[in-house]
N, C-alpha and C positions, 0 to 999 in steps of 0.2 A: 325500404320495408313495410314504411307506415303509408295507407292509403286510403284514400278521398272517399267516403259512405255516398257520395251524391255518384260519382264519376268514374270511380273506382281508377283515378289516374291516380301516381305519387307523389306523396304532399312529403312536402321540405318543409324544416324550421329555421324561421330566423326573424328575430328581436320578436322572441315570445307568441309569434304568429305561424303556426303551420298553413301551409295555401298550396293549390295545386295548380296546373298550368291554366285551369278553365278558369282560373277563375276565383276558384271555392276555398274560402277562407278562416280559421279555426282559432279562435286564440287562447292561449293556455292561461289559467285560471292562475291566480295570484301565487297558490301552493304548487302550481307548474305541472300538474296534469287540464288533460285536453278533453274533455267533449262531442265523442262523436257522434252519439247517437243522435240518430236524423228521430224527428217527432214524428213522422210519418212512420218509425218503426217501436214507437212505444209503445207497449198495450195498455199500458195505467198512467198515471201522474206521475208517481213517484215509483220507477218497476225496480226489484231486487230489493234485498232485505232493506228491512226496517232502519231506521235510526238506532233506535233503539236497543234491537238485533245484535248490529253490527256494533255499538259502544260496549253490551257484554263480554260479545267474543273475543276484543279488543281486551278488557279489564281482566277476562280469565289469561287468555293467552300471553299475558305479560307477567301473569306466576310463574310460566314454565314449566306446567302443564303438559306442551304438549311439548317440548324441545327437543324430545326425544325421536317424531315424528319427524322436525324442523332437518334433525340430522341424521337419521335416516333418509331423508330426499336429497339429501347433499350427496351421501356416500354412495348414490347412485347413478347418479347427474357427475359424480367425480369421475367414475372410470370411463367416459367417453368425450373427447374431444370434441366438445360442442362451441360454437359462436354464436349464435342468434336461440335464447330463452325465451320462452313467453307461459305464464302462469293466468290460466284460465279462469274464471270466480274466483278472483282472487281477494273479493272484500278488502278488510283493513290492510291485508299488506303484509300479515305477520310472514310467512311462508314466502315473498317476497323477496323481502329483506333478507333470511335467510340465505337463500339462494345468491341473492344478489354480494354479500360475502363471501359468499365462498367464491365468486367468480376472477381468477387471474387476467380473464381477458380485461377491454377498451369498453366492449358491448355493454352499453344495461340490458339490466334483463325486463319485460316487458308484460307489465300488470294491466288482464282485462277485466271489468265488472260492470254491470248495470245498474250498480247501486251509487248512484254520483256521493254520496255522504261516505259508504264506503271507499272508494277512490280517493275521495278529498282528506279521509282519516289515512291512506296506504302514501299519498303523495308525500304528505307531512311525516309518514314514519321511515321512511328511505328516499332519501334526495337525487339518490345513485341509481334507479329506477327509472323508468318512464309508462305514465301511468292514463288510460283513455276509458272513458267511461264509454260502453262497446255493449252488444250485444254478442252472445259466444255463437249465435247463429250467422251473426254479420257480421262478421270478423273485417276490422279494418287493416289487415297483414296484407302484403303482396303473395303473390302465389307463388308455392316452391321457392319460401324461402326460411322456413323455421325447421333450426337444429332437434331441438329438445322441447317440449310441450308438457308442462305440468297440470292435472287437471288434481284439488283435493277434495270430493264431494261433489265437484260442482259438472251439471250437464251442460252437453253443448252438441252438436250436428254432426255428425262423421262426415259430410262430404265438407262442411268446411275444414277440418281437420285435416283432411287429407291434402282442399284445395295448397292450405297455407305451407303444409309438408314436406321437406328435401325426399329426393327418393332417400330408400334406406334410413328415415332420421326418427326419432324416440316418441314413445306415447308414454308417462307414468299415470298412472290413472291411480287413487289413494279413496280407497271403502272400508266404510265400516267391518270391522273381523263379529266372526257371530255372534258373539258376548261381549259387543263393545256395550257396556252401559248399562250391562246388565241388572245391576241393581235399580238401579232407577227406572229403570222399564218393569221392572218388577210390581214397581208404586205404581205403574198406568195402566197396563195391561194385567189380564187376571190369564191370560196362557200365552204366557212369554214362549214366543218364538224368533229365532236366531235369524241372527243375518244370512245371508244366504256371501258365498266365496269362494264362486262360482264365476271364473273371468267370466267377460262378455267377447262373442265371439263379434270379428268386427270385418266388414269386409275393405279391405287391403291392407290389415295391419294381421301380425301374427306375436303370438308371445313371448318371450322370451324366457321371462322368471318370474316366478311370484316370492312376495315372501312375510310373513305374518309376526307382526310387532307389539310387544303389549308391556303396559304397565300400570300397574295399582299404586294409586297415588290419594293423599290423606288432602281435605276440600276442609274448610272451612266454611260456615254461611256462606259469606261471602262471597263464597268461589263456588258451593253451588249453587246459590243464586243467578251468577251469572252465566253458569253450566245449563240450569234452565231456559235460562232466557233467550238465549244465544244458539241453539236448539228448535228444531217442531214441536217438543215438548211443553214449551210455553204456551202453545193455545189448549193443551192437552190435561193440564194440574187440576188436579180431582182434589177431596180434602183429606185423603189422607197422604197424600206426597205436601201437601200444606201442613198437617197435620207433625208430618216426619223430618219437615224443614223449619219449625217452629222449637222442636223437641231438643234439638239434635243440635253441637256445636259443630261437631267432628263428624264427618262423612268419608268413609273408605270408600275409593269408586275404582270401576275398573276401564281402563282402554286397551282398547284391542284396535288395530288399522292391517287394513293388508293392503301391497304397493303390488300392483300386476302391470311391469313395463313390458312393451309393447314396441316393436321395427315395424316398418313402412314397408310392405313385399317393391 
């Protein structure tokens, strides 16, 4: 199922090393993840989310604020009999771990992210899954081998999705709901615009169902700082937001997500 990023031949794991018939070898790190991102496919020295952003996300998610989303993802997956699952853009592995815990079969969930620091953190979090540093646009996964793909806020290439997915397989996309983080965004933008909840039309896929889930949570200052740091809002902090964070100890925040389930044609 895992393929060589250089020649696309199958990789097999032996003695903590993945290798193909053409002699290309990739060592597992001590945390048991493997870097399959070829140097020529890197567009920066450290692609993907920064270590600080990933650490903030881990700190925030570990408080359980998005457990309701992880449960909803598992509820969707549990409707179907699947053997192979991949979590694209898995980051530090919070949702990968949640999915792995619910799987009754012996097959490990595959987590993919371009950020090496994220994959390292994910591998430490969940020993049962398989984690690889790779680009969602060049997935180290064999053709027609995946039953279920999960994308939580992660970009990807549709042709790659079609290539790795079996016929009649499933794709679950999680996108922000219309009013997700509206209280936070109000402090950053003069004109608050709702996120679009319109399902993307994707060649080779048809939409089976769409559901919205929401929860209002009370955050302490540490959680709020982590929330700001783990999102693109980290680059948009203004004086109003910084003052709001300094003066308050408790924050009420609206979380809203849309789960869009597709099936391959």
